[in-house]
C-alpha positions as CSV (number, residue, x, y, z in Angstrom):
1,M,-25.7,30.3,152.0
2,S,-23.6,31.1,155.0
3,T,-24.2,33.8,157.6
4,L,-21.1,35.3,159.2
5,T,-21.3,37.3,162.4
6,L,-18.4,39.6,163.4
7,I,-18.5,40.4,167.0
8,G,-16.4,43.4,168.1
9,K,-16.7,47.0,169.3
10,P,-16.1,50.4,167.9
11,G,-12.5,51.7,168.1
12,C,-11.0,48.2,168.1
13,H,-8.2,48.1,165.5
14,L,-8.3,44.2,165.4
15,C,-12.0,44.4,164.7
16,D,-11.3,46.9,161.8
17,D,-8.7,44.5,160.4
18,A,-11.0,41.6,160.7
19,R,-13.8,43.5,159.0
20,A,-11.6,44.4,156.1
21,I,-10.5,40.8,155.5
22,V,-14.0,39.4,155.9
23,T,-15.5,41.9,153.5
24,T,-12.8,41.2,150.9
25,V,-13.3,37.5,151.1
26,L,-17.1,37.8,150.9
27,T,-16.8,39.4,147.5
28,E,-16.0,35.9,146.3
29,F,-19.1,34.4,148.0
30,P,-22.1,36.5,147.0
31,D,-24.5,34.2,148.7
32,A,-22.9,34.8,152.1
33,A,-24.2,37.5,154.5
34,L,-22.4,39.5,157.1
35,D,-23.9,40.6,160.4
36,E,-22.0,42.8,162.9
37,L,-22.6,42.9,166.6
38,S,-21.0,45.0,169.3
39,I,-20.2,43.8,172.7
40,L,-21.1,47.3,173.9
41,D,-24.7,46.7,172.9
42,D,-25.2,43.2,174.4
43,E,-24.3,42.2,177.9
44,A,-24.3,38.5,177.2
45,L,-21.9,39.0,174.3
46,R,-19.7,41.2,176.4
47,D,-19.6,38.6,179.2
48,R,-18.7,35.8,176.8
49,Y,-16.3,37.5,174.3
50,A,-14.9,40.6,175.9
51,E,-11.3,39.2,175.9
52,E,-11.5,37.5,172.5
53,I,-12.8,40.2,170.1
54,P,-13.0,40.2,167.3
55,V,-14.8,36.9,167.1
56,L,-16.0,35.6,163.7
57,L,-18.9,33.1,163.7
58,I,-20.0,31.1,160.7
59,D,-23.6,30.0,160.9
60,G,-23.5,30.5,164.7
61,A,-20.3,28.5,165.4
62,V,-17.0,30.2,166.3
63,H,-14.7,30.2,163.3
64,T,-11.9,32.3,164.9
65,Y,-11.1,35.1,167.2
66,W,-8.5,37.9,167.4
67,R,-7.2,37.5,163.8
68,V,-9.0,36.4,160.7
69,D,-7.0,34.4,158.2
70,A,-8.3,35.0,154.7
71,E,-7.3,31.6,153.3
72,R,-8.8,29.7,156.3
73,L,-12.0,31.7,155.9
74,R,-12.2,30.9,152.2
75,A,-11.7,27.2,152.9
76,A,-14.4,27.3,155.5
77,L,-16.8,28.9,153.1
78,T,-15.9,26.6,150.3
79,T,-16.2,23.4,152.3
80,P,-19.8,22.1,152.5
81,A,-21.3,21.8,155.9
82,R,-21.1,18.3,157.4
C-alpha cells in the first residue's frame, strides 16, 4: 500500500489539476491512500515548498511538483519499492 501526500493550498489551480489527476489514477489502485496538506496550515511546509506547489509525495518521498503526469504516477505506483 502506498500513501500519497498532495501538498498545496486553497485557490491554487495547479493544485486542483493535480488533485483531479491523482484521484483519477488512484481509482486504479484501491490500496493506495491520499492525504492532502496545505502550506497555509504548516509553516515548515510553507518554507520548504511555497514555490513548488503542488507537490506530490509517495510514501514520504517527492514524486513530482507543479504538474502531475498520470502515466508517470501509474508507473510509480505499479513498480515495487526497491
